[in-house]
N, C-alpha and C positions, 0 to 999 in steps of 0.2 A: 480615699483608698487611694488615692492619689500619693499621699506619703509614706503610704504600707507598699507599694510599688517603689516608689524611689526608696523608699529605705532598705528592702529585699535585692534589687538592684545593685545599690550601694556596698552590701554587705558580699553579696556573689563576687565583683570585681575585686573586692580589697582580697578578700581569700581567694581567689586565683591569682594574686601576685605573688603570693608566698613562694618561697626560695625551695625547689622540688628537693633538696639534700635535706631540706627540715624534716622528712618523712622517712626517711634512715638512721637519722643520729639524734640523740638526747639533748644536744648541746652541751655536755662535756669533753672537755681537752683537755690536755696537757702539751706543752710545747719544750723540748729540750735543744741546748746548743751541741753541734756536732764541729769537731776543732779539729783545724789541717796538721796529718799525721807525720807526714813527709815532704819533700822539697816541691811536689804539686800543688800549686796553689788553689787550693778547694777549702771550705768550708761548709758548715750546712746546721740545718736543724732533723728532727726528728717531731714528728706531732701526733700524739696517737688523741684519735677522737672514740668516744662510746659510739658502739650502735645500737638501737633498739632493739631489744633481747639481750644486751650486756658483753656483748662480744665487742671487739676493738678492730678499727684498721689503723695501722702505721703508716704513715706518710712520709716520707726522705725526700729531702730537699736539698741540692747542694749549689752553691755560688763558687762562680768559676769559670773557666774558658769551657765553653760549648763544642763540640766534634761538629764537624758538618757529614761526618758518616753517622751510621746508627750501630753503633757497640753499645757494651753497656758494663755496668761496674758489677761485679757480686757485694751483694750486702747479706750481712748475716746479724743476730738478735743472740748474743752470749750468755749465759752466767758467769758470776764474778763481775771483776771489774776490768778496764782494759788492759791491765799492766800481769793479771795473772797467767801466766805458763801454762797453754793447751785446755783454755777458758772452753769448757764443752759449749758446744752449738744447741741453744734454743731451738732457734727455727730460722731456718734459710728464708731470707724476704724477698722477695720480687727484684729481680737487679734493677740498677738505676739507668736510666736513659742516657747515654752518651749527650746528645742532642737537646735534649730536656733537662736532662740534669734532677731528673724525679723520680719515682717509684711510689707504688701503693699497695699495699698488702694488708688482704683481711686475716689476721691472728689466728691460727685454730690452735689446737692442743700444742706445748710444749714438748720439747721430746722428754724429759721426766715424767708426761701425763699429765700436769698440771692445765688450766685454763686460765688466762692470766687476765685478769678483771681492772677496770677500770680503778676501782679503791685499792686495788694492789699495787699501783705504780709506783707509790711514794718510798714503799717499804722494797720494791722488788732490786735484788741485786743483782744487776747485771749492766751490759753495754753493748753498744752496739758499733760494727766496724764496716765500711764500704773500702775495698781491692779494688786494685788496677785492674786485675786479669783474673781468672777462675783457674789457671794451675800456671804451673811454672813457675821460674823466678819471678815472675811479676806479681804473683799472687802474695808474694811475701811485703809488697809495698802495700800500705794502707794507706788509703786517702784522705777520708776522714773517720775520726774516733770519737767519742763521748759517753761516760759512766752513766746508769740511770741510777735512778732513787736515791736513797741519802748520800751515796756517793758521787752524784750531778753536779755538788756543789763543791768538790775539791778542786782544786786547780789541779791543769792539765798539762800535762809533761810527757811531750812524743818522743821523750828517747826512753820513757819505761812501757812504751807499747808491746807486748809480747804478740807474737804471729797464732794465727786462729789454732784452736784445738779441732777435738774431733766431737763428733753427734756425740751425745749426751746415751 
């Protein structure tokens, strides 16, 4: 009886030590580099994590100087390559905090009506851009950018970045 009680107690303790995030995610994730795209010294990563139920969470992290004030950098998921002129916005992402240099977005329907799934990521023809500002001349300043899908393996050239296009 003591062994049974000890075994039950031990299994309860070990079970309660599980990471609470595990209940939201399937364990499948994909990380892609984002590259410095201007004279501002930033680079970054985007991580796609599959949520239970099949939807995706997209986490943006930038490395570079952090701000002491709380400003934000707008971020977009686009269709096409970063060098495509007027590449349509697939989804506006939650802005990146200038003091933490990160943000997280649960992806919904894309602007073309599709729902992006984890298994679609390796073939998705798209890219991510993070801007210096939401409007004005600083909108055209891209801090970091990177292609997704098959084009993520192609070399990056900041001289080829096109300014963001319109929503699809």
